[in-house]
C-alpha positions as a Python dict, from the first residue, in 0.01 Angstrom:
ca = {
    (1, 'X'): (0, 0, 0),
    (2, 'X'): (134, -225, 278),
    (3, 'X'): (160, -129, 645),
    (4, 'X'): (539, -102, 638),
    (5, 'X'): (531, 144, 348),
    (6, 'X'): (257, 348, 518),
    (7, 'X'): (457, 364, 843),
    (8, 'X'): (765, 475, 648),
    (9, 'X'): (569, 744, 467),
    (10, 'X'): (440, 876, 800),
    (11, 'X'): (790, 886, 954),
    (12, 'X'): (943, 1073, 660),
    (13, 'X'): (648, 1311, 619),
    (14, 'X'): (695, 1412, 985),
    (15, 'X'): (1072, 1445, 937),
    (16, 'X'): (1038, 1661, 625),
    (17, 'X'): (743, 1857, 762),
    (18, 'X'): (527, 1786, 457),
    (19, 'X'): (185, 1626, 417),
    (20, 'X'): (205, 1253, 346),
    (21, 'X'): (40, 1314, 7),
    (22, 'X'): (336, 1534, -95),
    (23, 'X'): (613, 1320, 52),
    (24, 'X'): (688, 1086, -238),
    (25, 'X'): (749, 1371, -484),
    (26, 'X'): (949, 1573, -230),
    (27, 'X'): (1164, 1276, -137),
    (28, 'X'): (1213, 1166, -499),
    (29, 'X'): (1331, 1517, -588),
    (30, 'X'): (1569, 1519, -294),
    (31, 'X'): (1741, 1179, -335),
    (32, 'X'): (1593, 1006, -641),
    (33, 'X'): (1308, 757, -658),
    (34, 'X'): (1509, 438, -599),
    (35, 'X'): (1679, 564, -283),
    (36, 'X'): (1357, 725, -160),
    (37, 'X'): (1160, 402, -193),
    (38, 'X'): (1426, 200, -8),
    (39, 'X'): (1449, 458, 270),
    (40, 'X'): (1070, 468, 310),
    (41, 'X'): (1056, 88, 328),
    (42, 'X'): (1336, 80, 588),
    (43, 'X'): (1174, 352, 800),
    (44, 'X'): (856, 148, 815),
    (45, 'X'): (1036, -143, 978),
    (46, 'X'): (1109, -223, 1341),
    (47, 'X'): (1385, 36, 1381),
    (48, 'X'): (1122, 311, 1392),
    (49, 'X'): (828, 125, 1541),
    (50, 'X'): (934, -152, 1779),
    (51, 'X'): (797, -69, 2126),
    (52, 'X'): (1112, -210, 2288),
    (53, 'X'): (1274, 127, 2212),
    (54, 'X'): (1066, 425, 2330),
    (55, 'X'): (1053, 724, 2094),
    (56, 'X'): (1255, 944, 2335),
    (57, 'X'): (1536, 687, 2347),
    (58, 'X'): (1517, 641, 1969),
    (59, 'X'): (1559, 1016, 1922),
    (60, 'X'): (1864, 1024, 2148),
    (61, 'X'): (2019, 730, 1963),
    (62, 'X'): (1959, 890, 1623),
    (63, 'X'): (2094, 1228, 1732),
    (64, 'X'): (2402, 1058, 1875),
    (65, 'X'): (2469, 881, 1545),
    (66, 'X'): (2413, 1193, 1337),
    (67, 'X'): (2626, 1416, 1558),
    (68, 'X'): (2912, 1165, 1566),
    (69, 'X'): (2903, 1162, 1186),
    (70, 'X'): (2910, 1542, 1168),
    (71, 'X'): (2557, 1587, 1033),
    (72, 'X'): (2432, 1945, 1075),
    (73, 'X'): (2182, 2189, 929),
    (74, 'X'): (1833, 2095, 813),
    (75, 'X'): (1891, 1724, 857),
    (76, 'X'): (1994, 1767, 1221),
    (77, 'X'): (1714, 2019, 1278),
    (78, 'X'): (1451, 1769, 1162),
    (79, 'X'): (1572, 1518, 1418),
    (80, 'X'): (1604, 1783, 1689),
    (81, 'X'): (1242, 1878, 1626),
    (82, 'X'): (1138, 1513, 1652),
    (83, 'X'): (1342, 1476, 1972),
    (84, 'X'): (1167, 1773, 2130),
    (85, 'X'): (829, 1624, 2036),
    (86, 'X'): (949, 1300, 2197),
    (87, 'X'): (1032, 1474, 2526),
    (88, 'X'): (1403, 1548, 2489),
    (89, 'X'): (1463, 1898, 2622),
    (90, 'X'): (1739, 2149, 2563),
    (91, 'X'): (1912, 2070, 2893),
    (92, 'X'): (1920, 1697, 2814),
    (93, 'X'): (2072, 1771, 2473),
    (94, 'X'): (2337, 1994, 2630),
    (95, 'X'): (2429, 1715, 2873),
    (96, 'X'): (2432, 1468, 2583),
    (97, 'X'): (2688, 1689, 2402),
    (98, 'X'): (2915, 1683, 2707),
    (99, 'X'): (2884, 1305, 2732),
    (100, 'X'): (2950, 1259, 2360),
    (101, 'X'): (3252, 1487, 2376),
    (102, 'X'): (3414, 1232, 2607),
    (103, 'X'): (3365, 952, 2355),
    (104, 'X'): (3346, 1118, 2013),
    (105, 'X'): (3566, 1422, 2070),
    (106, 'X'): (3504, 1791, 2103),
    (107, 'X'): (3547, 1878, 1737),
    (108, 'X'): (3212, 1727, 1637),
    (109, 'X'): (3025, 1784, 1959),
    (110, 'X'): (3117, 2151, 2000),
    (111, 'X'): (2984, 2225, 1652),
    (112, 'X'): (2670, 2023, 1729),
    (113, 'X'): (2632, 2210, 2059),
    (114, 'X'): (2635, 2537, 1862),
    (115, 'X'): (2373, 2394, 1626),
    (116, 'X'): (2154, 2292, 1920),
    (117, 'X'): (2175, 2643, 2069),
    (118, 'X'): (2086, 2793, 1729),
    (119, 'X'): (1795, 2549, 1694),
    (120, 'X'): (1646, 2646, 2031),
    (121, 'X'): (1702, 3021, 1972),
    (122, 'X'): (1521, 2993, 1637),
    (123, 'X'): (1245, 2786, 1794),
    (124, 'X'): (1198, 3041, 2074),
    (125, 'X'): (1189, 3326, 1821),
    (126, 'X'): (927, 3145, 1613),
    (127, 'X'): (717, 3072, 1921),
    (128, 'X'): (745, 3437, 2017),
    (129, 'X'): (608, 3549, 1679),
    (130, 'X'): (325, 3294, 1677),
    (131, 'X'): (209, 3352, 2036),
}
């Protein structure tokens, strides 16, 4: 397996919250094998690994794109989780929603702001039960 494919597998395994060994089957079941393979290959490229864009900035850029497209639910949650791991806190995300509302409109950003609040409430509840 080449380095690009391995990097892509790692990125998607983290995003889906599955072991790398289980990713291919999980991804194939979700979107089909052809799409999965292309997405894995793309994720292994410079967009996800070039050091010119720090992981925190990458997370903010990805969340911005997803929110402006109206992406919610599990897909948004996976990227919110990655953003938190990359040092983006709840307050920063709340400020980002205000900024995006000026450029993308309140319809999308207010719904995303609700999703972000739900995400952090659920995260706090899970931390409370595992502590």
